[in-house]
C-alpha positions as CSV (number, residue, x, y, z in Angstrom):
1,M,0.2,-0.3,-0.1
2,I,2.8,2.0,0.9
3,K,4.4,1.7,-2.4
4,H,0.9,2.9,-4.0
5,Y,1.2,5.8,-2.0
6,F,4.1,7.0,-3.6
7,K,3.3,6.2,-7.0
8,V,0.3,8.1,-6.7
9,A,2.2,11.2,-5.2
10,F,5.0,10.9,-7.7
11,R,2.1,11.1,-10.8
12,N,0.6,13.9,-9.5
13,M,3.7,15.6,-8.6
14,W,5.0,14.9,-12.4
15,K,1.6,15.9,-13.5
16,Y,2.0,19.7,-12.3
17,R,6.0,19.4,-12.4
18,N,6.9,23.0,-13.1
19,Q,4.7,23.9,-10.0
20,T,6.4,21.4,-7.8
21,L,10.0,22.2,-9.3
22,V,9.4,25.7,-8.5
23,S,8.2,24.8,-4.8
24,V,11.2,22.3,-4.3
25,A,14.0,24.8,-5.4
26,G,12.3,28.0,-3.2
27,L,12.0,25.7,-0.2
28,A,15.7,24.2,-0.8
29,V,17.1,28.2,-1.2
30,G,15.2,28.9,1.7
31,F,16.3,25.6,4.1
32,V,20.2,26.3,3.0
33,C,20.0,29.9,3.7
34,F,18.4,29.1,7.2
35,A,20.4,26.5,8.0
36,M,24.0,28.1,6.8
37,A,22.7,31.2,9.1
38,T,22.0,29.3,11.8
39,L,24.8,27.4,12.1
40,W,27.0,30.4,11.4
41,I,25.1,32.1,14.5
42,R,25.5,29.0,16.6
43,Y,29.3,29.1,15.9
44,E,30.0,32.7,16.5
45,M,27.9,32.5,19.7
46,T,29.8,28.8,21.4
47,Y,33.4,30.2,21.1
48,D,35.1,28.9,24.0
49,S,31.8,27.0,25.3
50,F,34.0,23.8,25.9
51,H,35.3,25.3,28.8
52,K,33.7,23.4,32.1
53,N,33.0,26.8,33.5
54,A,32.2,28.8,30.3
55,D,29.1,30.0,31.5
56,R,30.7,31.7,34.4
57,M,33.5,33.2,32.0
58,Y,33.9,36.6,31.4
59,R,36.6,38.9,29.4
60,V,36.9,42.9,31.4
61,Y,36.8,45.6,29.2
62,R,36.7,49.4,29.8
63,H,34.8,52.5,28.2
64,N,36.6,55.3,28.3
65,N,38.6,57.8,25.8
66,H,42.5,57.2,26.4
67,F,45.4,58.7,24.9
68,G,48.9,56.8,24.4
69,A,52.3,59.1,23.2
70,T,54.2,58.1,20.2
71,G,57.6,59.4,18.6
72,L,55.2,60.9,16.4
73,G,52.5,62.3,18.4
74,N,49.6,61.5,20.7
75,I,46.9,58.5,19.4
76,I,43.5,58.2,19.9
77,I,42.6,54.6,21.3
78,H,39.6,53.1,20.9
79,E,36.9,54.0,23.0
80,I,36.0,50.6,24.2
81,S,39.1,48.8,25.2
82,G,40.4,44.7,26.3
83,S,43.7,45.8,26.9
84,M,44.5,46.1,30.6
85,P,47.8,46.0,33.0
86,Y,49.1,42.7,34.2
87,S,48.1,44.1,37.5
88,L,44.6,44.4,37.2
89,A,43.8,40.3,37.2
90,G,45.0,39.7,40.6
91,Y,43.5,43.0,41.9
92,L,40.0,42.1,40.9
93,K,40.2,38.8,42.5
94,S,41.6,40.3,46.0
95,T,39.0,43.1,46.1
96,F,35.6,41.3,44.7
97,P,34.3,38.0,46.4
98,E,32.0,37.3,43.5
99,I,35.3,36.7,41.6
100,V,36.7,33.1,42.5
101,N,39.8,33.0,39.7
102,A,41.4,35.8,37.3
103,T,43.8,35.6,34.9
104,I,45.8,37.9,32.3
105,L,46.9,36.4,28.7
106,Y,48.9,37.9,26.1
107,P,47.8,36.6,22.9
108,N,50.0,36.9,19.7
109,N,51.2,35.7,16.2
110,I,55.0,34.6,16.1
111,G,57.4,33.2,13.4
112,F,59.6,31.0,14.7
113,K,62.6,28.6,13.3
114,Y,63.8,25.2,14.1
115,E,66.8,23.8,11.8
116,E,66.6,26.7,9.4
117,V,63.2,25.9,8.3
118,N,60.2,29.0,9.5
119,H,57.3,28.5,10.8
120,K,54.4,30.6,12.1
121,A,52.6,30.1,15.5
122,D,50.1,31.3,18.2
123,I,51.6,32.1,21.2
124,I,50.6,33.3,24.8
125,G,51.8,34.6,27.8
126,I,50.3,33.2,30.6
127,D,51.1,33.3,34.5
128,S,50.1,30.0,36.8
129,S,46.3,31.3,36.8
130,F,45.8,30.1,33.4
131,F,45.3,26.4,34.2
132,R,42.7,27.2,37.1
133,M,40.7,28.8,34.3
134,F,41.8,27.0,31.5
135,D,41.0,22.9,30.8
136,V,44.6,22.2,29.3
137,M,47.1,19.9,31.2
138,I,51.0,19.4,30.8
139,V,51.1,15.7,29.4
140,E,55.1,16.0,29.4
141,G,58.1,17.7,31.0
142,S,58.1,20.3,34.0
143,M,56.5,23.7,34.5
144,D,59.6,25.9,34.0
145,F,58.4,27.7,30.9
146,L,56.3,29.8,33.8
147,I,59.5,31.0,35.1
148,P,60.5,34.5,33.8
149,G,63.2,34.9,31.9
150,S,64.0,31.1,31.8
151,K,63.6,31.2,27.7
152,K,61.5,28.2,27.9
153,V,58.0,27.1,26.3
154,A,55.3,24.4,26.3
155,I,54.5,23.1,23.2
156,T,50.7,22.0,22.4
157,R,50.7,18.2,21.2
158,K,49.3,19.3,17.5
159,K,52.1,21.6,16.8
160,A,54.5,19.1,18.4
161,L,53.3,16.1,15.9
162,Q,53.7,18.9,12.9
163,I,57.4,20.0,13.7
164,F,58.9,16.9,15.4
165,G,56.6,14.0,14.3
166,I,57.0,11.2,16.8
167,E,59.6,12.4,18.2
168,S,59.3,14.0,21.9
169,P,60.0,17.6,21.1
170,V,60.9,17.9,25.4
171,G,64.5,19.7,24.9
172,K,64.8,20.6,21.6
173,K,65.6,24.3,20.9
174,I,63.7,26.4,18.4
175,E,64.6,30.1,17.5
176,M,61.9,33.2,17.9
177,D,63.6,36.4,19.2
178,G,66.4,34.3,20.7
179,D,66.9,30.8,21.6
180,Y,64.1,29.0,23.3
181,E,64.0,25.4,24.8
182,I,60.8,23.3,24.7
183,C,60.5,22.2,28.3
184,A,56.9,20.6,28.2
185,V,53.9,19.6,26.1
186,A,50.6,20.9,26.6
187,S,47.2,19.4,25.8
188,D,45.5,21.2,22.7
189,L,42.2,23.5,22.9
190,P,40.0,23.1,20.1
191,E,40.2,25.2,17.3
192,H,36.8,27.0,18.0
193,S,38.4,29.5,20.7
194,N,39.1,33.1,21.1
195,Y,42.4,32.2,22.3
196,P,44.2,29.2,20.1
197,F,47.5,28.7,20.9
198,D,50.7,26.4,19.3
199,F,53.0,27.5,22.7
200,L,52.9,28.9,26.0
201,T,55.4,31.0,27.7
202,A,55.8,33.3,30.8
203,N,55.2,36.6,30.7
204,M,54.7,38.8,34.0
205,D,56.0,42.4,32.4
206,S,54.2,44.6,34.7
207,E,54.0,47.5,32.0
208,R,52.6,45.3,29.5
209,Y,48.8,45.1,28.5
210,G,46.8,42.0,27.8
211,H,43.1,40.4,28.0
212,T,41.8,40.0,31.5
213,L,39.4,37.2,32.2
214,V,37.6,36.6,35.3
215,E,35.5,33.3,36.6
216,V,32.8,34.5,39.1
217,V,30.9,32.4,41.7
218,S,28.4,30.1,41.0
219,G,24.6,31.9,41.4
220,V,26.1,35.3,41.4
221,D,23.5,38.4,40.0
222,M,25.7,39.4,36.9
223,E,23.2,42.7,36.7
224,S,24.4,43.8,40.0
225,F,27.3,42.7,39.8
226,G,27.8,44.2,36.6
227,K,26.9,47.8,37.8
228,K,29.1,47.3,40.9
229,L,32.4,46.8,38.9
230,S,31.2,49.8,36.2
231,E,31.2,51.8,39.1
232,H,34.1,50.9,41.0
233,E,37.2,53.2,40.8
234,V,40.9,51.5,41.0
235,L,42.9,54.3,42.8
236,Q,46.1,53.2,41.6
237,R,44.8,53.4,38.1
238,P,42.7,56.3,37.4
239,D,42.7,55.2,33.3
240,I,41.1,51.9,34.5
241,K,37.3,52.9,34.6
242,N,34.0,52.1,33.6
243,M,34.4,48.4,33.5
244,M,32.0,46.0,32.0
245,L,32.1,42.1,31.5
246,T,31.3,40.1,28.2
247,P,30.6,36.5,28.4
248,I,33.8,34.5,26.9
249,T,31.2,32.7,24.5
250,S,30.3,36.1,23.1
251,V,33.3,38.1,23.0
252,H,34.2,36.8,19.1
253,Y,31.4,38.7,18.0
254,K,31.0,41.6,20.6
255,D,34.2,42.8,20.8
256,P,35.0,46.1,18.7
257,E,38.5,45.3,18.4
258,I,37.8,42.0,16.1
259,K,37.6,43.2,12.8
260,K,34.7,41.1,11.1
261,D,33.8,41.1,7.3
262,I,30.1,40.4,8.1
263,Q,28.3,42.1,10.9
264,F,26.6,39.8,13.0
265,Q,22.8,41.6,13.1
266,H,23.5,40.7,9.5
267,I,23.9,37.2,9.8
268,I,21.0,37.0,11.9
269,I,18.9,39.0,8.8
270,F,20.2,36.2,6.5
271,A,18.3,33.5,8.7
272,I,15.2,35.6,8.8
273,A,15.6,36.0,4.9
274,G,15.6,32.2,4.9
275,F,12.7,31.4,7.4
276,L,10.7,34.0,5.1
277,L,11.6,32.3,1.9
278,I,10.7,28.9,3.7
279,L,7.4,30.3,5.0
280,C,6.2,31.8,1.9
281,T,7.0,28.4,-0.4
282,L,5.1,26.5,2.0
283,F,1.7,28.7,1.9
284,N,2.4,28.2,-2.1
285,W,2.5,24.8,-1.8
286,L,-0.3,24.2,0.7
287,T,-2.5,26.4,-1.5
288,L,-1.6,24.7,-4.7
289,F,-2.3,21.2,-2.6
290,V,-5.6,22.7,-1.3
291,S,-6.7,23.9,-5.2
292,R,-5.8,20.7,-7.0
293,F,-7.5,18.8,-4.3
294,R,-10.6,20.4,-5.1
295,I,-9.9,19.1,-8.9
296,R,-9.1,15.8,-7.4
297,Q,-12.8,15.2,-5.9
298,R,-14.2,12.6,-8.5
299,E,-10.8,10.9,-8.1
300,L,-10.9,10.9,-4.1
301,A,-14.7,10.5,-4.4
302,L,-14.2,6.9,-6.6
303,R,-11.7,5.7,-4.3
304,T,-14.3,6.6,-1.3
305,V,-16.6,4.1,-3.1
306,Y,-14.1,1.2,-4.1
307,G,-13.5,1.2,-0.3
308,A,-10.9,3.8,0.2
309,S,-10.7,4.8,4.1
310,G,-10.5,8.1,5.3
311,R,-7.4,7.2,6.8
312,S,-5.8,5.9,3.8
313,L,-7.1,9.2,1.6
314,F,-4.9,11.0,4.6
315,M,-1.8,9.2,4.1
316,M,-1.9,9.5,0.5
317,L,-2.0,13.2,1.0
318,S,0.1,13.4,3.1
319,V,3.3,11.2,1.3
320,E,2.9,13.7,-1.4
321,F,3.8,16.7,0.8
322,F,6.3,14.2,2.6
323,M,8.0,13.7,-1.2
324,S,8.6,17.6,-1.2
325,L,10.1,18.2,1.5
326,I,12.6,15.3,0.9
327,A,13.2,16.4,-2.8
328,A,14.1,20.0,-1.1
329,L,16.3,18.5,1.9
330,V,18.3,16.6,-1.0
331,L,18.6,19.8,-3.3
332,G,19.3,21.7,-0.5
333,L,22.2,19.3,0.5
334,A,23.3,19.5,-2.9
335,F,23.6,23.2,-2.7
336,I,25.3,23.2,0.6
337,N,28.3,21.0,-0.7
338,I,28.5,23.4,-4.1
339,L,28.5,26.3,-1.2
340,N,30.5,24.5,1.3
341,S,33.8,26.8,0.2
342,P,32.5,29.9,0.0
343,F,30.7,29.8,2.8
344,C,33.4,28.6,5.3
345,A,35.7,30.9,3.6
346,V,33.6,34.0,4.2
347,S,32.0,32.7,7.8
348,G,35.2,31.6,9.3
349,V,33.3,28.6,10.7
350,K,36.2,25.6,10.8
351,L,34.2,23.0,10.5
352,E,34.5,19.6,8.2
353,L,31.6,19.3,5.6
354,S,30.4,16.1,7.3
355,A,29.7,18.2,10.2
356,I,28.3,20.9,8.1
357,Y,25.9,18.4,6.6
358,L,24.8,17.0,10.0
359,E,24.1,20.3,11.6
360,S,22.4,21.6,8.3
361,V,20.4,18.2,8.3
362,I,19.2,18.6,11.7
363,Y,18.0,22.7,11.2
364,I,16.3,21.5,8.1
365,V,14.8,18.2,9.7
366,G,13.7,20.8,12.4
367,I,11.7,22.4,10.1
368,I,10.3,19.4,8.1
369,V,9.4,18.4,11.4
370,V,7.3,21.4,12.0
371,A,5.9,21.6,8.3
372,L,4.5,18.4,8.9
373,T,3.2,18.9,11.8
374,V,1.4,21.8,10.9
375,F,0.3,19.7,7.7
376,F,-1.2,16.7,9.4
377,L,-3.1,19.1,12.0
378,T,-4.5,20.8,8.8
379,L,-5.4,17.3,7.0
380,A,-6.6,16.3,10.6
381,I,-9.1,19.3,10.8
382,F,-10.6,18.7,7.4
383,R,-10.8,15.0,8.4
384,R,-13.2,15.6,11.1
385,R,-15.4,17.9,8.7
386,T,-15.0,15.2,6.0
387,L,-12.0,16.3,3.5
388,N,-13.8,17.1,0.4
389,A,-16.5,19.8,2.8
390,G,-13.4,21.1,4.7
391,M,-11.6,21.5,1.7
392,R,-14.3,23.2,-0.2
393,G,-15.0,25.6,2.6
394,S,-11.9,26.8,3.4
395,R,-10.4,27.0,-0.6
396,K,-10.8,30.4,-1.3
397,I,-9.7,31.7,2.0
398,L,-6.5,29.8,2.3
399,R,-5.7,30.6,-1.7
400,K,-6.2,34.7,-0.8
401,A,-4.0,34.3,2.5
402,S,-1.5,32.9,0.8
403,I,-1.6,35.1,-2.5
404,V,-1.4,38.1,0.2
405,T,1.8,35.9,2.4
406,Q,3.3,35.8,-0.9
407,L,2.9,39.3,-1.8
408,T,3.8,40.6,1.6
409,V,7.0,38.7,2.0
410,S,8.1,39.3,-1.8
411,I,7.6,43.5,-1.6
412,V,9.4,43.2,1.9
413,F,12.3,41.7,0.7
414,A,11.9,43.6,-2.5
415,F,11.7,46.7,-0.4
416,C,15.0,46.2,1.7
417,T,16.9,45.1,-1.2
418,L,16.3,48.4,-3.2
419,V,16.9,50.2,-0.1
420,I,20.1,48.8,0.9
421,L,21.1,49.1,-2.9
422,K,20.1,52.9,-2.7
423,Q,22.0,53.4,0.1
424,M,25.1,51.4,-1.2
425,Y,25.1,53.8,-4.5
426,Y,24.5,56.6,-2.2
427,L,27.8,55.8,0.1
428,H,29.7,55.2,-3.1
429,N,28.8,58.3,-5.1
430,S,27.3,60.7,-2.6
431,T,29.6,64.1,-2.4
432,D,28.4,64.1,1.1
433,L,31.4,62.0,2.1
434,G,33.7,65.3,1.8
435,F,36.4,64.0,-0.7
436,S,36.6,62.2,-3.6
437,F,38.4,58.8,-3.7
438,K,37.4,57.6,-7.1
439,N,40.7,56.7,-9.3
440,R,43.0,57.5,-6.7
441,G,46.0,55.7,-5.2
442,S,48.8,55.3,-2.9
443,V,51.9,53.5,-2.3
444,N,54.2,53.1,0.9
445,V,57.9,52.9,0.1
446,W,60.5,52.4,3.3
447,I,63.0,54.6,2.0
448,A,64.5,58.0,3.6
449,S,62.7,61.6,3.5
450,E,65.0,62.8,1.1
451,E,64.8,60.0,-1.6
452,I,60.7,60.1,-1.7
453,E,61.0,63.3,-3.9
454,I,63.3,61.1,-6.1
455,L,60.5,58.7,-6.3
456,N,57.9,60.9,-6.9
457,D,59.4,62.5,-10.0
458,K,60.1,59.1,-11.6
459,V,55.9,58.2,-10.8
460,K,54.9,61.4,-12.6
461,Q,56.7,60.3,-15.3
462,I,53.9,57.4,-16.2
463,P,51.6,58.4,-18.7
464,E,48.6,56.7,-16.9
465,I,49.3,59.1,-13.6
466,K,47.6,62.5,-13.7
467,E,48.9,63.9,-10.5
468,T,50.8,63.2,-7.5
469,L,51.4,64.1,-4.5
470,A,54.4,63.1,-1.7
471,G,55.3,63.0,2.0
472,Y,51.5,62.6,3.2
473,Y,49.6,59.8,4.4
474,P,46.2,58.9,2.2
475,L,42.9,59.3,3.5
476,L,42.4,55.4,2.4
477,P,43.5,53.6,4.1
478,V,43.0,55.5,6.9
479,P,46.4,56.8,8.3
480,P,47.7,55.1,11.2
481,F,47.9,57.4,13.7
482,H,46.2,60.8,14.7
483,Y,47.7,64.0,16.5
484,F,45.0,65.5,18.9
485,T,45.1,68.6,21.2
486,S,42.8,70.2,23.5
487,V,40.8,73.2,22.7
488,T,38.6,75.3,24.7
489,N,34.9,75.7,23.4
490,R,33.0,79.3,24.1
491,E,31.6,78.2,27.4
492,G,35.0,77.5,28.4
493,A,34.9,73.9,28.5
494,E,37.7,71.8,27.1
495,V,37.3,69.5,24.3
496,N,39.4,66.4,22.7
497,C,39.7,67.6,19.0
498,Q,41.8,65.9,16.3
499,Y,44.2,68.0,13.8
500,S,46.0,66.5,10.7
501,M,48.7,68.4,9.0
502,I,48.3,68.9,5.2
503,S,48.6,71.0,2.3
504,E,47.0,73.3,0.2
505,Q,47.6,70.4,-2.6
506,Y,46.9,68.0,-0.4
507,A,42.9,69.6,-0.3
508,R,42.7,70.0,-3.9
509,F,44.1,66.3,-4.4
510,Y,41.0,65.1,-2.3
511,E,38.7,67.9,-3.5
512,F,37.6,68.9,-0.1
513,E,34.3,71.0,-0.3
514,L,35.1,74.2,1.3
515,I,31.4,75.9,3.5
516,E,32.8,78.9,4.3
517,G,36.0,80.9,3.6
518,E,39.2,79.8,1.7
519,F,41.5,77.4,1.9
520,Y,44.9,78.4,3.6
521,R,48.2,78.6,1.3
522,D,51.2,76.7,1.5
523,D,52.9,80.1,2.1
524,D,50.7,81.1,4.8
525,D,51.6,82.0,8.6
526,G,51.1,78.7,10.2
527,K,48.8,80.0,12.3
528,Y,45.9,79.8,9.6
529,V,44.0,76.5,10.2
530,L,40.8,74.9,8.5
531,I,38.1,73.3,10.4
532,N,35.5,70.8,10.1
533,E,31.8,71.0,10.6
534,S,31.8,68.7,13.6
535,A,34.6,71.4,15.2
536,E,32.3,74.3,14.3
537,K,29.8,72.6,16.0
538,T,31.8,71.7,19.2
539,F,32.8,75.2,19.3
540,E,29.3,76.5,19.0
541,W,30.1,79.1,16.4
542,Y,27.6,80.2,13.7
543,R,30.3,81.9,11.2
544,S,33.5,80.4,12.1
545,E,36.2,82.7,9.8
546,G,38.5,84.7,11.5
547,K,37.5,82.8,15.0
548,T,40.5,81.7,17.2
549,F,41.4,79.0,19.2
550,N,44.4,78.1,21.1
551,D,47.1,79.9,19.0
552,F,45.3,79.4,15.7
553,E,43.1,81.7,13.6
554,V,40.1,79.9,11.3
555,K,40.7,80.7,7.6
556,G,37.9,78.1,6.4
557,V,35.1,75.5,7.2
558,I,35.2,72.3,5.3
559,K,32.3,69.4,5.1
560,N,33.0,66.6,7.4
561,I,35.0,64.0,5.8
562,Y,34.1,60.2,5.9
563,N,37.4,58.3,5.3
564,F,36.3,55.3,7.3
565,S,33.1,53.3,8.0
566,P,30.0,55.4,7.4
567,T,28.5,54.0,10.7
568,I,31.1,56.1,12.8
569,A,30.5,60.1,13.5
570,V,33.2,62.3,12.5
571,E,35.0,63.6,15.5
572,P,36.2,67.4,15.6
573,V,39.1,68.1,13.3
574,F,41.1,70.9,12.3
575,Y,43.8,71.1,9.6
576,R,47.0,73.0,9.9
577,R,49.8,73.2,7.4
578,R,52.9,71.1,8.2
579,P,55.9,73.0,9.9
580,D,59.0,73.5,7.7
581,G,61.7,70.9,8.8
582,M,59.1,67.9,9.3
583,S,60.3,64.8,7.8
584,K,58.0,63.8,4.9
585,L,56.2,60.6,5.4
586,P,57.4,57.4,2.8
587,C,54.6,57.9,1.0
588,I,53.1,59.1,-2.8
589,M,49.7,59.7,-3.7
590,F,48.6,59.5,-7.1
591,K,45.0,60.3,-9.3
592,Y,45.3,57.8,-12.5
593,D,43.2,57.4,-15.7
594,E,39.9,55.4,-15.4
595,G,40.0,51.5,-15.6
596,N,44.7,52.0,-15.4
597,W,44.8,50.8,-11.7
598,K,46.6,47.5,-12.2
599,T,48.7,49.0,-14.9
600,C,50.0,51.9,-12.7
601,V,51.1,49.7,-10.1
602,E,53.2,47.5,-12.0
603,K,54.7,50.1,-13.5
604,I,55.7,51.9,-10.1
605,R,56.8,48.5,-8.7
606,K,59.4,48.2,-11.6
607,I,60.5,51.5,-11.0
608,V,61.1,50.7,-6.7
609,E,62.3,47.6,-7.8
610,K,65.2,49.2,-9.9
611,E,65.4,52.6,-7.7
612,F,65.3,50.8,-4.4
613,P,66.2,47.7,-4.6
614,N,65.0,45.1,-1.4
615,K,63.0,48.1,-0.2
616,Y,59.3,47.1,1.2
617,S,56.2,48.6,-0.8
618,E,52.6,48.4,-0.1
619,Y,49.8,49.7,-2.7
620,Y,46.4,50.9,-2.0
621,N,43.5,51.1,-4.3
622,A,41.3,53.8,-2.3
623,E,38.4,53.1,-3.8
624,E,38.7,48.9,-2.8
625,E,39.6,50.5,1.0
626,Y,36.5,52.6,0.9
627,S,34.4,49.3,-0.3
628,K,36.2,47.2,2.5
629,Y,33.8,49.4,5.1
630,L,30.6,48.1,3.3
631,K,31.7,44.1,2.8
632,S,29.4,43.3,5.3
633,E,26.4,45.4,3.3
634,N,27.2,44.2,-0.2
635,A,27.0,40.6,1.3
636,L,23.9,41.2,3.0
637,L,22.4,42.7,-0.4
638,A,23.8,39.8,-2.6
639,I,21.9,37.4,-0.3
640,L,18.6,39.7,-0.4
641,T,19.0,39.9,-4.1
642,V,18.9,36.3,-4.5
643,V,16.3,35.6,-2.1
644,S,14.3,38.2,-3.5
645,I,14.7,36.8,-6.7
646,V,14.1,32.8,-5.7
647,C,10.7,34.6,-3.7
648,L,9.4,36.4,-6.6
649,T,9.8,33.4,-8.7
650,V,8.0,31.5,-6.4
651,C,5.4,33.9,-6.8
652,I,5.0,34.4,-10.0
653,F,5.0,30.6,-10.4
654,G,2.5,30.2,-7.5
655,F,0.3,32.9,-9.4
656,V,0.6,31.0,-12.7
657,S,-0.5,27.9,-11.2
658,M,-3.1,29.0,-8.8
659,I,-4.7,31.0,-11.6
660,S,-4.6,28.1,-14.0
661,L,-6.3,25.9,-11.3
662,T,-8.9,28.5,-10.5
663,C,-9.7,28.8,-13.9
664,E,-10.3,25.2,-14.1
665,E,-12.6,24.8,-11.1
666,R,-14.3,28.1,-12.3
667,R,-14.7,26.9,-15.9
668,K,-18.4,26.4,-15.6
669,E,-19.2,29.5,-14.1
670,I,-17.1,31.4,-16.8
671,A,-19.2,29.6,-19.3
672,I,-22.4,30.5,-17.5
673,R,-21.4,34.6,-17.1
674,K,-20.5,34.1,-21.3
675,V,-24.1,32.3,-22.0
676,N,-25.2,35.4,-19.8
677,G,-23.9,38.2,-22.1
678,A,-20.3,38.9,-20.3
679,T,-17.9,39.7,-22.8
680,V,-13.9,38.8,-22.1
681,K,-13.2,41.9,-20.7
682,D,-15.9,41.8,-18.2
683,I,-14.3,38.1,-17.2
684,L,-11.3,39.5,-17.0
685,D,-12.1,42.4,-15.0
686,I,-13.6,40.0,-12.2
687,F,-10.0,38.5,-11.6
688,F,-7.7,41.9,-12.1
689,K,-10.4,43.4,-9.4
690,E,-9.9,40.2,-7.0
691,H,-5.6,40.1,-7.5
692,L,-4.9,43.7,-7.7
693,T,-7.4,44.0,-4.5
694,L,-5.1,41.3,-2.8
695,L,-2.0,43.2,-4.3
696,A,-3.2,46.5,-2.3
697,V,-3.4,44.2,1.2
698,G,-0.1,42.9,0.9
699,A,1.0,46.1,0.1
700,L,-0.8,47.9,3.0
701,I,1.1,45.5,5.2
702,A,4.3,45.3,3.7
703,F,5.3,48.7,3.4
704,P,5.0,50.0,6.6
705,V,7.0,46.8,7.7
706,G,9.5,47.6,5.4
707,Y,9.7,51.4,5.8
708,I,10.2,50.6,9.9
709,I,12.9,48.0,9.4
710,M,14.8,49.9,6.9
711,K,14.8,53.3,8.8
712,R,16.1,51.4,11.4
713,W,18.5,49.9,9.7
714,L,19.2,53.0,8.1
715,Q,19.9,54.4,11.5
716,Q,23.4,53.2,12.0
717,Y,24.7,55.3,9.1
718,V,25.9,59.1,9.7
719,I,25.0,59.9,6.5
720,Q,22.2,58.6,4.8
721,T,19.9,58.1,1.4
722,E,16.2,58.9,1.6
723,I,13.5,56.1,1.0
724,S,12.3,57.7,-2.0
725,A,9.0,57.0,-3.4
726,W,10.0,55.7,-6.6
727,I,10.7,52.7,-4.6
728,Y,7.1,52.4,-3.5
729,V,6.1,52.8,-7.2
730,A,8.4,50.7,-9.1
731,I,7.7,47.9,-6.8
732,L,3.9,48.4,-7.2
733,L,3.7,48.9,-10.9
734,A,6.0,45.8,-11.6
735,L,4.0,43.6,-9.2
736,M,0.9,44.7,-11.1
737,L,2.2,44.1,-14.9
738,I,3.1,40.4,-13.3
739,I,-0.6,39.6,-12.1
740,V,-1.9,41.5,-15.2
741,L,0.4,39.3,-17.7
742,C,-0.3,36.0,-15.2
743,V,-3.8,36.6,-14.8
744,G,-4.5,38.0,-17.8
745,G,-3.0,35.3,-20.3
746,R,-4.5,32.5,-18.3
747,V,-8.3,33.8,-18.0
748,Y,-8.1,35.3,-21.1
749,K,-7.5,31.8,-22.6
750,T,-10.0,30.2,-20.7
751,S,-12.8,32.5,-21.5
752,R,-12.3,32.3,-25.5
753,E,-13.3,28.6,-24.6
754,N,-16.2,27.3,-26.1
755,P,-19.2,27.5,-23.6
756,V,-20.9,24.3,-24.5
757,K,-17.9,22.3,-24.1
758,A,-17.1,23.4,-20.5
759,L,-21.0,22.9,-19.3
760,N,-20.8,19.4,-20.8
761,R,-17.8,18.4,-18.2
């Protein structure tokens, strides 16, 4: 009997193969998006979760503005910092009874040499408290590597096997910033850790900053303790204040100092998009199933006459749905196999393909179980009312609900995709960025200050290069340091203000936009400066030209310059001329003709190799550097575009299928209307009115939802595009055209048939 059910289901799926193919493909894409995104989210949220006390382990951060000094000037350090002094771990443990263990780690990447072969490795500087918090054991050798200055290290079993094979590494010498002896072998941590390591060594330098981790007592109220810690002041270290704790399992996606290609919130959107696509496809399939059931009434009635029970009919209908889901599962796993490598490269997920398969199957099977449960409950309800009567009564409501659902989801996807696309275009082409980065590049060569002009003269002679400027850092990539000074505003309060040393030519090179006053000239007095809009606002000036602060006089005001992520607000900045006699930086900026970036780089590289052999050089394309800030948004846009296309395809085929089935069901109604004098136009109007009304309902739901979502999304950007009216109009016109073509073509064909044939059926 089961074999018979599968035969009937296969024949029915083949009969409606176009609808089946679209439904299965839509489900498969939805499964893949949802499974991969969910796997990615879980992977991000489970770093270091393998530790026995992972739920009680936290990393300490501080939230404050801190400034450090270098030989070139003072640097503004990130507002949220996880760098802590060595003494803090012991201080926290002795001060707070809620903390049972504390340690400080000094993670680093190093190169080392063994038998003249170079290797790379991760090394962590630790003290004995490390072993009280981390599940690491010494499996061979001694703990002498914990003695400061001992020049001894511990190596992991995995690294030892890689370097020394099966031979014991204890006693071996390696070269890394001096000769070190391996005195111990440590157990390995899983790769899924914020603190992977190949070597352990002692580091008790009280002047060095590292990562402070604490383990709290079981049952501590973390909200109260977090507040207590944030209000605590370390009297001996006034720079350590406003401390906060982040769970060790959340560090990887919450740490502001960890640069990520894809933002965590965009991964969540990825998962939601997959789930909505699954929902849309399931609604489409269920509606088509109910509509087809109406057409199959005679078949089911005959089966009942010949002895088929309600249970057997129930099973027969369920098998078809089950086969569709299994087909989508198989196709989804095939997609996962194809997308595995790029997915792992983008996400950083380090799992074997078998593990990705297993976890994906778990998520997909979970959705299948939910879908089957809903389907079985629906059929059970219909069965209690008798399948035939139940399906007939709910057919119209379900069909309309399905169409509205698909339209709503499709409109939301299309709306969000268009707004993101518009924002990306705006960020790449807007004059509100305050400077131009198109067709601009730079080269850094580690040569003496007086040699940079020699190289500049050579670069100028390249035909594809229109303009050069030597001795300054470019705006993109962002300069490695910022000068700052204290400035007094109108109310007498001191504020920290960044400043940059540029020339008049520098401002012209990047096409700075002047709002007020004029640019200073290179032969002007050094007291003249330019300020940006943020500085003018900070100083609370209305007309800034001629105003003075410290020993400077404002000669002009320029627009804020967004040469960093567009989600970060611009700080107050003033620009001054570089003092005479100051060394030029080893960098040359240049403008090149459109499409000649690679040619310019090759020619400059040849000049550098000829004139300054063995000198290290770096090449930067300003457009590529700026695109890095939008990498996560571009990835999200690509995902939403694919999902939107699939969702719209499912919606279109769903329309065609439902209209075809509806015309089949209403064939006699159309014939009677024609007999009573209705024209083809009258019949088309009935169908158009119904479906355009459903489009209006879907739009009324989707547009406010899409607007709220995207308005909130745009708020993260300092400069934002407008959600223009043409987006609404374009989506509505496109969907109206689709409805007209789908409905009009099929209904027109049906309405042109001879009514006598339809009535004789």
